[in-house]
All heavy atoms as an XYZ file, in Angstrom:
866
protein
N     106.270    112.174     51.779
C     104.969    111.649     52.101
C     104.057    112.787     52.541
O     104.500    113.752     53.165
C     105.072    110.659     53.262
N     102.784    112.697     52.168
C     101.833    113.730     52.552
C     101.407    113.561     54.003
O     101.462    112.481     54.534
C     100.631    113.721     51.609
O      99.950    112.502     51.715
N     101.048    114.674     54.599
C     100.614    114.600     56.001
C      99.264    113.903     56.085
O      98.444    113.938     55.176
C     100.565    115.996     56.593
O      99.580    116.790     55.955
N      99.051    113.239     57.221
C      97.854    112.446     57.361
C      97.617    112.118     58.855
O      98.429    112.554     59.694
C      97.919    111.146     56.559
C      96.546    110.709     56.081
O      95.550    110.966     56.729
N      96.533    109.997     54.956
N      96.622    111.358     59.161
C      96.344    110.935     60.551
C      95.729    109.569     60.559
O      95.341    109.050     59.511
C      95.432    111.948     61.253
C      94.063    112.042     60.646
C      93.021    111.228     61.110
C      93.763    112.961     59.678
C      91.760    111.322     60.562
C      92.497    113.059     59.149
C      91.495    112.249     59.577
N      95.724    108.948     61.735
C      95.167    107.617     61.866
C      94.457    107.487     63.238
O      94.877    108.099     64.185
C      96.245    106.532     61.747
N      93.461    106.617     63.296
C      92.780    106.271     64.531
C      92.634    104.784     64.587
O      92.470    104.132     63.558
C      91.418    106.995     64.688
C      90.832    106.720     66.098
C      90.476    106.584     63.604
C      89.593    107.625     66.366
N      92.735    104.190     65.769
C      92.666    102.753     65.904
C      92.121    102.430     67.294
O      91.829    103.326     68.080
C      94.038    102.125     65.733
N      91.973    101.161     67.603
C      91.753    100.786     69.001
C      93.104    100.405     69.540
O      94.065    100.221     68.789
C      90.711     99.648     69.143
C      91.151     98.300     68.714
C      91.664     97.404     69.674
C      91.148     97.871     67.402
C      92.082     96.159     69.286
C      91.537     96.637     67.035
C      92.012     95.768     67.981
N      93.260    100.368     70.832
C      94.564    100.264     71.464
C      95.342     98.993     71.171
O      96.543     98.933     71.341
C      94.438    100.436     72.958
O      93.820     99.284     73.517
N      94.628     97.959     70.726
C      95.292     96.688     70.469
C      95.352     95.821     71.722
O      95.703     94.631     71.643
N      94.961     96.354     72.856
C      94.936     95.572     74.131
C      93.652     94.730     74.164
O      92.573     95.198     73.768
C      94.957     96.489     75.334
O      96.169     97.221     75.352
N      93.792     93.526     74.692
C      92.640     92.672     74.838
C      91.548     93.370     75.643
O      91.822     93.948     76.685
C      93.010     91.364     75.514
C      91.886     90.381     75.650
C      92.330     89.093     76.299
O      93.540     88.910     76.527
O      91.452     88.279     76.579
N      90.352     93.369     75.149
C      89.224     93.979     75.848
C      88.975     95.438     75.524
O      87.961     96.007     75.929
N      89.890     96.088     74.796
C      89.681     97.511     74.493
C      88.802     97.721     73.263
O      88.288     98.794     73.114
C      91.031     98.226     74.272
C      91.592     98.737     75.589
O      90.940     98.593     76.621
O      92.709     99.288     75.538
N      88.625     96.703     72.375
C      87.791     96.878     71.244
C      86.399     96.354     71.495
O      85.404     96.794     70.934
C      88.386     96.231     70.005
C      87.577     96.490     68.741
C      88.225     95.815     67.519
O      88.909     94.830     67.614
N      87.933     96.326     66.361
N      86.306     95.373     72.392
C      85.058     94.695     72.696
C      84.723     94.948     74.165
O      85.456     94.588     75.052
C      85.140     93.192     72.496
C      85.631     92.894     71.080
O      85.137     93.428     70.130
N      86.572     91.997     70.990
N      83.558     95.617     74.420
C      83.136     95.884     75.790
C      81.733     95.372     75.984
O      80.955     95.193     75.013
C      83.129     97.397     76.040
C      84.405     98.110     75.766
C      85.277     98.165     76.965
C      86.535     98.979     76.667
N      87.441     99.015     77.785
N      81.345     95.137     77.221
C      79.979     94.759     77.534
C      79.528     95.500     78.776
O      80.291     95.858     79.636
C      79.874     93.254     77.694
C      80.690     92.665     78.816
C      80.229     92.539     80.092
C      81.994     92.237     78.544
C      81.009     92.034     81.110
C      82.788     91.716     79.570
C      82.291     91.615     80.831
O      83.043     91.109     81.844
N      78.202     95.667     78.836
C      77.599     96.400     79.952
C      76.109     96.035     79.990
O      75.518     95.702     78.967
C      77.810     97.898     79.804
C      76.978     98.467     78.687
C      77.489     98.649     81.090
N      75.543     96.075     81.183
C      74.104     95.886     81.317
C      73.385     97.182     80.844
O      73.962     98.249     80.929
C      73.693     95.615     82.769
S      74.126     93.911     83.290
N      72.150     97.018     80.419
C      71.331     98.193     80.016
C      71.389     99.246     81.122
O      71.373     98.944     82.294
C      69.859     97.784     79.845
C      69.591     96.884     78.688
C      68.127     96.554     78.673
C      67.744     95.731     77.492
N      66.252     95.560     77.428
N      71.520    100.515     80.707
C      71.591    101.607     81.654
C      73.006    101.947     82.098
O      73.242    102.911     82.797
N      74.004    101.173     81.662
C      75.391    101.398     82.043
C      76.159    102.172     80.972
O      75.657    102.552     79.947
N      77.494    102.376     81.270
C      78.363    103.062     80.347
C      79.603    102.228     80.058
O      79.978    101.425     80.911
C      78.783    104.435     80.896
O      79.472    104.264     82.074
C      77.584    105.373     81.094
N      80.220    102.458     78.937
C      81.456    101.843     78.527
C      82.368    102.917     78.030
O      81.952    103.845     77.340
C      81.228    100.832     77.381
C      80.325     99.674     77.717
S      79.738     98.826     76.223
C      78.431     99.929     75.727
N      83.688    102.800     78.321
C      84.678    103.773     77.825
C      85.738    103.003     77.015
O      86.302    102.062     77.493
C      85.303    104.577     78.956
O      84.273    105.262     79.645
C      86.322    105.578     78.422
N      85.979    103.519     75.824
C      87.006    102.988     74.925
C      88.135    103.957     74.809
O      87.899    105.153     74.711
C      86.414    102.746     73.513
C      85.249    101.789     73.468
C      83.963    102.191     73.821
C      85.412    100.506     73.011
C      82.897    101.310     73.755
C      84.356     99.597     72.943
C      83.091    100.028     73.338
O      82.035     99.156     73.254
N      89.353    103.454     74.779
C      90.583    104.262     74.529
C      90.921    104.070     73.033
O      91.205    102.970     72.598
C      91.702    103.875     75.391
O      91.318    104.035     76.750
C      92.932    104.763     75.131
N      90.930    105.174     72.292
C      91.220    105.130     70.828
C      92.476    105.997     70.544
O      92.415    107.223     70.570
C      90.028    105.696     70.032
C      88.700    104.968     70.279
C      87.569    105.751     69.652
C      88.751    103.569     69.782
N      93.622    105.378     70.321
C      94.820    106.128     70.028
C      94.691    106.880     68.693
O      94.253    106.294     67.661
C      95.935    105.055     69.944
C      95.399    103.912     70.700
C      93.912    103.923     70.455
N      95.057    108.176     68.698
C      95.033    109.000     67.476
C      96.440    109.431     67.206
O      97.122    109.918     68.106
C      94.119    110.199     67.736
C      94.183    111.219     66.635
C      93.417    111.015     65.497
C      95.018    112.312     66.735
C      93.484    111.948     64.426
C      95.093    113.246     65.688
C      94.308    113.056     64.538
N      96.883    109.294     65.957
C      98.267    109.651     65.572
C      98.247    110.525     64.338
O      97.436    110.324     63.448
C      99.068    108.376     65.272
O      99.081    107.516     66.395
N      99.194    111.460     64.297
C      99.404    112.275     63.105
C     100.709    111.944     62.464
O     101.644    111.431     63.128
C      99.389    113.789     63.467
O     100.428    114.033     64.395
C      98.032    114.208     64.058
N     100.831    112.211     61.156
C     102.053    111.889     60.388
C     102.468    113.052     59.510
O     101.625    113.770     58.983
C     101.812    110.642     59.539
C     101.377    109.446     60.343
C     100.078    109.084     60.460
C     102.347    108.665     61.023
C      99.663    108.010     61.236
C     101.953    107.590     61.772
C     100.605    107.249     61.859
O     100.247    106.159     62.630
N     103.751    113.189     59.366
C     104.382    114.131     58.380
C     103.850    115.572     58.563
O     103.565    116.276     57.598
C     104.121    113.645     56.949
N     103.715    116.000     59.822
C     103.336    117.390     60.092
C     101.899    117.697     60.019
O     101.527    118.888     59.947
N     101.008    116.735     60.062
C      99.576    117.009     59.975
C      99.187    117.798     61.258
O      99.443    117.360     62.391
C      98.772    115.704     59.925
C      97.311    115.895     59.704
C      96.840    115.922     58.397
C      96.434    116.067     60.720
C      95.487    116.124     58.141
C      95.080    116.261     60.501
C      94.615    116.280     59.199
N      98.528    118.960     61.084
C      98.171    119.791     62.255
C      96.712    120.292     62.164
O      96.303    121.059     63.056
C      99.101    120.981     62.403
C      99.102    121.867     61.138
C     100.501    120.536     62.799
C      99.785    123.193     61.318
N      95.950    119.881     61.198
C      94.541    120.363     61.064
C      93.709    119.772     62.193
O      93.944    118.668     62.655
C      94.000    119.996     59.717
N      92.690    120.490     62.625
C      91.766    119.890     63.645
C      91.036    118.665     63.138
O      90.602    118.622     62.010
C      90.792    121.038     63.931
C      91.387    122.256     63.339
C      92.277    121.824     62.271
N      90.913    117.624     64.020
C      90.203    116.418     63.678
C      89.108    116.260     64.733
O      89.357    116.390     65.930
C      91.159    115.225     63.712
C      90.391    113.924     63.455
C      92.285    115.402     62.692
N      87.891    116.010     64.279
C      86.756    115.744     65.206
C      86.308    114.299     65.078
O      86.631    113.632     64.095
C      85.633    116.728     64.881
O      85.148    116.543     63.589
N      85.548    113.875     66.071
C      85.140    112.478     66.150
C      83.642    112.315     66.274
O      82.943    113.175     66.823
C      85.811    111.834     67.409
C      87.291    112.040     67.392
C      87.872    113.118     68.030
C      88.092    111.157     66.693
C      89.265    113.280     67.993
C      89.448    111.315     66.626
C      90.049    112.396     67.278
N      83.145    111.246     65.635
C      81.706    110.978     65.656
C      81.496    109.481     65.476
O      82.420    108.721     65.247
C      80.990    111.745     64.504
O      81.512    111.341     63.254
N      80.255    109.049     65.574
C      79.850    107.693     65.278
C      78.784    107.712     64.219
O      77.933    108.655     64.207
C      79.409    106.885     66.504
C      80.574    106.617     67.442
C      78.329    107.620     67.269
N      78.739    106.733     63.318
C      77.829    106.824     62.183
C      76.619    105.942     62.337
O      75.675    106.065     61.543
C      78.571    106.472     60.898
O      79.021    105.124     60.951
N      76.592    105.002     63.257
C      75.518    104.028     63.283
C      75.029    103.679     64.683
O      74.801    102.526     65.000
C      75.918    102.774     62.541
C      77.139    102.135     63.162
O      77.925    102.783     63.856
N      77.310    100.849     62.943
N      74.878    104.696     65.520
C      74.428    104.402     66.900
C      72.983    103.956     66.884
O      72.110    104.601     66.309
C      74.554    105.651     67.770
C      75.880    105.869     68.439
C      75.801    107.097     69.361
C      76.293    104.653     69.256
N      72.696    102.832     67.574
C      71.302    102.442     67.697
C      70.545    103.326     68.689
O      71.144    104.006     69.501
C      71.399    100.992     68.229
C      72.685    100.943     68.914
C      73.613    101.920     68.219
N      69.206    103.284     68.643
C      68.410    104.013     69.599
C      68.731    103.502     71.033
O      68.914    102.328     71.241
C      66.891    103.748     69.358
C      66.408    104.453     68.085
O      67.114    105.382     67.635
O      65.356    104.079     67.587
N      68.894    104.431     71.952
C      69.156    104.056     73.321
C      70.632    104.070     73.685
O      70.978    103.755     74.804
N      71.530    104.425     72.738
C      72.951    104.568     73.036
C      73.410    105.957     72.553
O      73.096    106.350     71.438
C      73.773    103.523     72.342
C      73.362    102.077     72.794
C      75.310    103.723     72.624
C      74.124    100.967     72.129
N      74.128    106.672     73.421
C      74.717    107.939     73.049
C      76.244    107.870     73.197
O      76.745    107.090     73.971
C      74.179    109.111     73.876
O      74.458    108.835     75.265
C      72.669    109.302     73.705
N      76.957    108.675     72.398
C      78.406    108.629     72.457
C      78.901    110.066     72.772
O      78.335    111.056     72.350
C      78.955    108.242     71.075
N      80.004    110.095     73.549
C      80.709    111.348     73.768
C      82.200    111.066     73.652
O      82.664    109.980     73.901
C      80.330    111.922     75.165
O      80.727    111.037     76.175
N      82.940    112.149     73.304
C      84.383    112.026     73.066
C      85.129    113.057     73.947
O      84.679    114.179     74.074
C      84.714    112.289     71.610
C      84.126    111.241     70.704
C      82.876    111.389     70.155
C      84.841    110.124     70.356
C      82.318    110.452     69.335
C      84.311    109.132     69.550
C      83.030    109.312     68.997
N      86.257    112.621     74.477
C      87.107    113.533     75.218
C      88.583    113.274     74.847
O      89.039    112.151     75.050
C      86.941    113.339     76.718
N      89.220    114.226     74.260
C      88.707    115.502     73.808
C      87.841    115.347     72.551
O      87.940    114.314     71.871
C      89.952    116.351     73.496
C      90.982    115.327     73.144
C      90.688    114.113     73.946
N      87.011    116.303     72.263
C      86.103    116.270     71.110
C      86.828    116.561     69.777
O      86.446    116.104     68.731
C      84.953    117.206     71.283
N      87.937    117.349     69.900
C      88.724    117.736     68.746
C      90.174    117.712     69.130
O      90.509    118.150     70.256
C      88.334    119.160     68.221
O      86.908    119.178     67.957
C      89.084    119.559     66.979
N      91.059    117.243     68.242
C      92.502    117.248     68.487
C      93.262    117.749     67.249
O      92.723    117.748     66.136
C      93.009    115.859     68.868
C      92.368    115.373     70.182
C      92.750    114.838     67.734
N      94.509    118.145     67.505
C      95.373    118.550     66.406
C      96.740    117.819     66.476
O      97.582    118.077     65.655
C      95.612    120.072     66.404
O      96.168    120.434     67.701
C      94.368    120.833     66.136
N      96.888    116.935     67.464
C      98.163    116.203     67.614
C      97.888    114.872     68.237
O      96.775    114.557     68.654
C      99.163    117.023     68.483
O      98.612    117.217     69.741
N      98.953    114.048     68.337
C      98.814    112.691     68.904
C      98.138    112.729     70.266
O      98.511    113.571     71.116
C     100.182    112.023     69.013
C     100.837    111.753     67.660
O     100.264    112.127     66.657
O     101.907    111.112     67.696
N      97.190    111.843     70.442
C      96.462    111.845     71.702
C      95.671    110.524     71.857
O      95.430    109.839     70.880
C      95.440    113.012     71.695
O      94.731    113.079     72.873
N      95.336    110.208     73.069
C      94.365    109.129     73.326
C      92.992    109.730     73.423
O      92.777    110.596     74.259
C      94.694    108.361     74.598
C      95.785    107.297     74.379
O      95.949    106.822     73.301
N      96.528    107.044     75.435
N      92.057    109.278     72.589
C      90.706    109.743     72.629
C      89.902    108.767     73.486
O      89.968    107.561     73.292
C      90.105    109.747     71.172
C      91.043    110.512     70.185
C      88.715    110.347     71.210
C      91.371    111.905     70.652
N      89.149    109.295     74.425
C      88.243    108.495     75.230
C      86.826    108.623     74.693
O      86.285    109.723     74.674
C      88.277    108.893     76.691
C      89.646    108.741     77.382
C      89.535    109.195     78.831
C      90.161    107.297     77.303
N      86.273    107.514     74.182
C      84.889    107.527     73.760
C      84.040    106.807     74.808
O      84.354    105.665     75.154
C      84.732    106.857     72.411
C      83.297    106.793     71.942
S      83.027    105.941     70.405
C      83.195    104.210     70.927
N      83.026    107.452     75.274
C      82.113    106.861     76.258
C      80.794    106.630     75.583
O      80.205    107.509     74.967
C      81.934    107.776     77.493
O      83.205    107.984     78.091
C      80.992    107.165     78.508
N      80.319    105.372     75.694
C      78.988    105.034     75.221
C      78.102    104.858     76.424
O      78.414    104.106     77.375
C      78.994    103.711     74.427
C      79.805    103.682     73.151
C      79.663    102.319     72.468
C      79.336    104.753     72.184
N      76.982    105.601     76.478
C      76.035    105.550     77.571
C      74.774    104.890     77.013
O      74.263    105.238     75.937
C      75.694    106.944     78.064
O      76.869    107.583     78.562
N      74.220    103.902     77.780
C      73.070    103.202     77.349
C      71.844    103.499     78.194
O      72.025    103.773     79.406
C      73.321    101.677     77.344
O      73.441    101.236     78.721
C      74.565    101.326     76.565
N      70.694    103.495     77.607
C      69.473    103.644     78.362
C      68.926    102.261     78.710
O      69.419    101.258     78.167
C      68.404    104.395     77.533
O      67.846    103.539     76.540
N      67.962    102.224     79.578
C      67.406    100.899     79.952
C      66.459    100.405     78.848
O      66.054     99.240     78.870
C      66.653    100.975     81.298
O      65.640    102.031     81.203
C      67.592    101.288     82.431
N      66.159    101.251     77.842
C      65.302    100.838     76.757
C      66.056    100.238     75.571
O      65.449     99.717     74.642
C      64.458    102.033     76.276
N      67.379    100.270     75.570
C      68.139     99.779     74.423
C      67.931     98.258     74.293
O      67.761     97.549     75.297
C      69.637    100.139     74.581
C      70.294     99.389     75.719
C      70.404     99.856     73.290
N      67.891     97.787     73.091
C      67.760     96.333     72.864
C      69.025     95.627     73.207
O      70.099     96.057     72.794
C      67.352     96.078     71.364
C      67.339     94.575     71.065
C      66.028     96.760     71.009
N      68.911     94.533     73.950
C      70.071     93.734     74.367
C      70.559     92.933     73.194
O      69.898     92.070     72.658
C      69.684     92.772     75.476
O      69.313     93.490     76.622
N      71.794     93.260     72.721
C      72.446     92.549     71.627
C      73.865     93.085     71.430
O      74.257     94.047     72.058
C      71.657     92.609     70.340
C      71.683     94.017     69.674
C      70.899     94.027     68.389
O      69.753     93.574     68.335
N      71.470     94.561     67.338
N      74.622     92.490     70.534
C      75.990     92.903     70.195
C      75.882     93.938     69.070
O      75.258     93.642     68.013
C      76.837     91.715     69.769
C      78.247     92.044     69.331
C      79.069     92.637     70.501
C      78.942     90.808     68.789
N      76.478     95.109     69.269
C      76.432     96.148     68.258
C      77.835     96.427     67.766
O      78.799     96.468     68.581
C      75.901     97.469     68.846
C      74.459     97.443     69.265
C      74.112     97.179     70.579
C      73.465     97.624     68.319
C      72.757     97.111     70.957
C      72.124     97.591     68.681
C      71.787     97.326     70.023
O      70.491     97.292     70.414
N      77.971     96.628     66.471
C      79.215     97.097     65.853
C      79.066     98.605     65.712
O      78.123     99.098     65.105
C      79.441     96.481     64.494
O      80.594     97.053     63.885
N      79.994     99.414     66.360
C      79.901    100.863     66.330
C      81.041    101.392     65.472
O      82.200    101.127     65.712
C      80.007    101.418     67.763
C      79.053    100.764     68.765
C      79.901    102.928     67.780
C      77.599    101.044     68.469
N      80.674    102.165     64.421
C      81.683    102.742     63.542
C      82.053    104.132     64.059
O      81.246    105.053     64.037
C      81.149    102.818     62.073
C      82.163    103.375     61.153
O      82.036    104.519     60.727
N      83.163    102.623     60.846
N      83.318    104.249     64.470
C      83.862    105.538     64.950
C      84.571    106.226     63.779
O      85.355    105.609     63.083
C      84.842    105.330     66.119
C      85.355    106.664     66.637
C      84.183    104.531     67.214
N      84.279    107.501     63.594
C      84.892    108.273     62.508
C      85.724    109.427     63.057
O      85.250    110.119     63.955
C      83.798    108.820     61.557
C      83.005    107.694     60.894
C      81.898    108.256     60.040
O      81.305    109.315     60.332
N      81.582    107.555     58.974
N      86.895    109.638     62.449
C      87.756    110.794     62.736
C      87.755    111.556     61.425
O      88.106    110.990     60.364
C      89.127    110.333     63.118
N      87.346    112.839     61.454
C      87.212    113.617     60.258
C      87.930    114.958     60.355
O      87.861    115.661     61.366
C      85.709    113.865     59.999
O      85.033    112.612     59.927
C      85.521    114.642     58.676
N      88.642    115.274     59.260
C      89.300    116.575     59.121
C      89.146    116.961     57.645
O      89.667    116.305     56.767
C      90.751    116.502     59.492
O      91.342    117.796     59.321
N      88.352    118.043     57.395
C      88.103    118.440     56.004
C      87.452    117.305     55.272
O      86.408    116.747     55.701
N      88.054    116.907     54.146
C      87.469    115.817     53.327
C      88.115    114.463     53.625
O      87.873    113.509     52.899
C      87.537    116.131     51.848
C      88.977    116.267     51.349
O      89.905    116.255     52.168
N      89.155    116.421     50.046
N      88.894    114.385     54.696
C      89.561    113.095     55.073
C      88.784    112.496     56.235
O      88.546    113.181     57.259
C      90.998    113.326     55.517
C      91.826    113.974     54.371
C      91.650    112.009     55.899
C      93.190    114.475     54.843
N      88.387    111.239     56.085
C      87.731    110.514     57.169
C      88.396    109.161     57.381
O      88.659    108.437     56.364
C      86.233    110.286     56.872
O      85.601    111.569     56.771
C      85.548    109.499     57.981
N      88.722    108.829     58.605
C      89.295    107.518     58.967
C      88.271    106.833     59.886
O      87.542    107.518     60.633
C      90.614    107.690     59.727
C      91.639    108.461     58.927
C      92.150    107.727     57.731
C      93.222    108.563     57.032
N      93.992    107.817     56.060
N      88.206    105.497     59.805
C      87.212    104.756     60.526
C      87.848    103.642     61.385
O      88.862    103.092     60.956
C      86.216    104.057     59.562
C      85.430    105.062     58.756
O      84.488    105.630     59.263
N      85.819    105.243     57.492
N      87.237    103.333     62.515
C      87.598    102.174     63.282
C      86.317    101.623     63.881
O      85.418    102.422     64.273
C      88.656    102.480     64.371
C      88.122    103.467     65.385
C      89.107    101.224     65.025
N      86.160    100.328     63.899
C      84.970     99.693     64.557
C      85.304     99.236     65.935
O      86.354     98.673     66.169
C      84.476     98.512     63.717
C      83.800     98.946     62.447
O      83.201    100.026     62.390
N      83.857     98.094     61.422
N      84.368     99.448     66.847
C      84.405     98.870     68.186
C      83.080     98.106     68.387
O      82.171     98.310     67.598
C      84.616     99.956     69.280
C      85.964    100.643     69.090
C      83.450    100.910     69.336
N      83.057     97.293     69.379
C      81.898     96.429     69.600
C      81.317     96.634     71.022
O      82.114     96.681     72.005
C      82.257     94.988     69.344
C      82.742     94.802     67.929
C      84.091     94.948     67.642
C      81.864     94.641     66.907
C      84.547     94.856     66.339
C      82.295     94.520     65.589
C      83.631     94.627     65.289
O      84.097     94.572     63.981
N      80.022     96.775     71.131
C      79.335     96.964     72.389
C      78.295     95.898     72.542
O      77.373     95.785     71.780
C      78.650     98.359     72.415
N      78.491     95.038     73.594
C      77.565     93.990     73.850
C      76.665     94.457     75.028
O      77.158     94.575     76.162
C      78.325     92.708     74.223
C      77.462     91.456     74.207
O      76.218     91.586     73.877
O      77.970     90.363     74.413
N      75.392     94.717     74.718
C      74.464     95.194     75.736
C      73.709     94.022     76.330
O      73.079     93.253     75.593
C      73.476     96.238     75.154
C      74.214     97.302     74.359
C      72.620     96.819     76.264
C      75.255     98.094     75.146
N      73.803     93.850     77.635
C      73.240     92.706     78.331
C      71.949     93.129     79.053
O      71.797     94.292     79.418
C      74.256     92.158     79.322
C      75.609     91.822     78.781
C      76.580     91.429     79.907
C      75.527     90.714     77.737
N      71.062     92.181     79.219
C      69.815     92.418     79.921
C      70.135     92.781     81.360
O      71.061     92.237     81.952
C      68.952     91.161     79.811
C      67.450     91.520     80.071
O      67.168     92.548     80.572
N      66.606     90.626     79.655
N      69.324     93.644     81.952
C      69.567     94.035     83.341
C      68.488     93.524     84.284
O      68.393     93.966     85.395
C      69.677     95.559     83.441
C      68.434     96.281     83.037
O      67.555     95.712     82.409
N      68.358     97.577     83.356
N      67.678     92.583     83.827
C      66.702     91.987     84.695
C      66.982     90.470     84.779
O      67.199     89.840     83.737
C      65.272     92.231     84.198
O      65.156     91.765     82.867
C      64.912     93.688     84.219
N      66.928     89.999     85.977
C      67.232     88.550     86.184
C      66.148     87.964     87.069
O      65.625     88.627     87.961
C      68.626     88.410     86.889
C      69.723     89.088     86.136
C      70.111     90.390     86.477
C      70.354     88.423     85.085
C      71.150     90.998     85.729
C      71.362     89.055     84.396
C      71.770     90.334     84.702
N      65.853     86.711     86.814
C      64.893     86.026     87.673
C      65.538     85.685     88.998
O      66.762     85.620     89.119
C      64.379     84.763     86.973
O      65.440     83.912     86.742
N      64.684     85.519     90.000
C      65.191     85.207     91.346
C      65.866     83.841     91.337
O      65.389     82.889     90.728
C      64.026     85.237     92.373
C      64.472     85.094     93.777
C      63.331     85.245     94.752
O      62.415     86.051     94.487
O      63.352     84.564     95.795
N      66.982     83.735     92.056
C      67.712     82.517     92.148
C      67.275     81.815     93.427
O      67.222     82.387     94.494
C      69.254     82.773     92.228
C      69.995     81.481     92.461
C      69.700     83.473     90.948
N      66.913     80.516     93.290
C      66.466     79.746     94.413
C      67.342     78.536     94.625
O      67.769     77.893     93.662
N      67.627     78.212     95.859
C      68.458     77.084     96.189
C      67.633     75.774     96.010
O      66.554     75.665     96.523
C      68.947     77.195     97.658
C      69.805     76.024     98.186
C      71.103     75.969     97.400
C      70.067     76.234     99.648
N      68.148     74.867     95.234
C      67.442     73.612     95.009
C      68.161     72.402     95.643
O      67.516     71.387     95.904
C      67.313     73.314     93.487
O      68.611     73.272     92.904
C      66.448     74.396     92.834
N      69.422     72.548     95.899
C      70.171     71.479     96.549
C      71.393     72.041     97.233
O      72.018     72.915     96.647
C      70.592     70.464     95.507
O      71.316     69.387     96.070
N      71.748     71.679     98.416
C      71.072     70.707     99.287
C      69.780     71.340     99.883
O      69.646     72.526     99.896
C      72.062     70.457    100.392
C      72.882     71.673    100.455
C      72.949     72.228     99.033
N      68.930     70.534    100.371
C      67.600     70.982    100.942
C      67.782     71.804    102.194
O      66.897     72.616    102.522
C      66.729     69.764    101.192
N      68.831     71.621    102.913
C      69.011     72.404    104.151
C      70.220     73.281    104.041
O      71.099     73.502    104.623
C      69.057     71.513    105.392
C      70.162     70.485    105.294
O      70.904     70.474    104.335
N      70.229     69.614    106.284
């Protein structure tokens, strides 16, 4: 078999789908695996980030099995909605993809008033 690599989400409930209020951050754990002696450097990126969201990876480049931590940071200007984020692992001409989901919630709430009981 030829050498290769793979990236995925952890398979644990809640690790592929995250939510946060505008201005917050989310961290995803993405297991990275190599096969059959693959040792070339692999870097990580996202292909479809909406305005108001930035991504960072730790580590940014790997050459062996590792858990990659991807942090998405949101601004208060990002539109509140569910986003599908395509994460890419690239080495040379080989690219592997995994999707994660970020649900951005509004961070402004109306005042809550007690209506019952009256006292």
